[in-house]
N, C-alpha and C positions, 0 to 999 in steps of 0.2 A: 127077180130075186129080192127078197126083203133084207133089211139091215141085219137081222139076227143070223141069217144064212151067210151073209158076207163075212161077218165076224167069225162065225164057225169055220168057214173055209180058210181063214187065216190063223186058225188054231186058238182062238179065244174061247175060254170056258164060258159057261152061262154067267157065272159070277164076274168074270173079266169084262164081258160085254156090258153087263149092267153097270159096272164101275165106270166104264168109259161113257156110257149114256148118261149117267148121273153127273159126270163132269161136263158133258156137252149135250144137253137135252135136245138141241136142234137136230142132232144126228138121227133121232127117232122119227123124223118127218119122212113119210113115204116119198115125197117129192125129191128128197135128197139121195135116195138109194142108188140111182145111176151114177151120180157125182161121187158118192162115197166109194162105189165099186171101181170107178175110174181112178180115183186117188190111190186106192190100194194097189191097183195094177201099175200105176206110175211108180209108187214106192218099191214095188217088186223088181223094177228094172235096176235098182241100186242095192237092194238089201234082201237078205233071207227073210222068211216069214217070222222067224224068231225075233230078229232085229226090228222088223216092222211092228210086231206086238209091243215091244219095249217103247218105241218111238210114239206110237199111237196112244199107249197107256199113259205116257207122260204129257203129251200134247195132243189131245183128241181134236182140238179145234183145227189142227192141220188138215183134217178130213173135210172141213167146210170150205177150204180154199180151192181154187182151181189149179192144182199142182201141175197139170199138163201144160197149161198156159205159162206158168212161171218157168218151168223147165225149158220150154221152147224159147222163151224170152232170153234166159241166161245162155242157152246154147247158141242162139243166133247172134247174141252179143259177143260170144267168144269166151265165156267163162268155162274153164275145163270141168269135165264131169266130176273129177275128184273134189273140186271145190263146191259144186252143187250138192254132192253127197254129204260133205262136211256140214254145209248149212242146214240141210234137212235134219241131220242127226243132232247137231250141237247148237244151232241157231234157228230153230223153226219159226221164231217170232217174225222174221222177215216175210214169211209166207202168210202169216196170220194177221199181223198188225199193219202191213203196208199194202200198197197197190202197185201194179206194174206201171201205171201212169206216173205215180209219185216217184218210183224208183228211176224211171226214165228222165223225169224232170230233174232229179238230183244229179244224175249222171251228166246231163247237159250242163248244169251249173258247175260241176267239178271240172269238166272239160274247158269251160270258159275261163276258169281260174288257172289253167295250164297243166292240169293233171292229165296224163295220157290214158288212152284206152287200156293199154297193157297194165298200168298201175291200178286202174279201177278193177279190171278183170282178175288180176293175180294178187292184189294186196287189199284194196278197200272192201270189195264185195265179200271175199272169203274170210278175211281176218277182222274186219270191222263192220259187220252187217248191221250193227246197232245204229250206225250213222244213217241208215236208210229206213228206219222204222219211224212212223209218224208219231 
């Protein structure tokens, strides 16, 4: 499936697809089509297609990240789904401008300073994700 078909499947008009591609030209690379399709499917576990269109239209670079790996990391670490959803919608830069490795390193540093896993999972990650962006 090519990128245009993927966008069409999620209700993007031709103009909407072109707008997203203009904001994020890397998405037009054929080598990214599988990754883009997987990211759309990952977003679909949290949102309706209409909400996905809004999120992707505002932050198309989100489709360049490996959302599945991010979600798995957050879930295994114990971050509740409601907070993952909140970050995807309101703070997508954590998925775009950071790495899982860097996030893990910062979590370890926070724990060394006495901050608990619960505080990181329920306070710092969902409400202060900017702290984890490089």
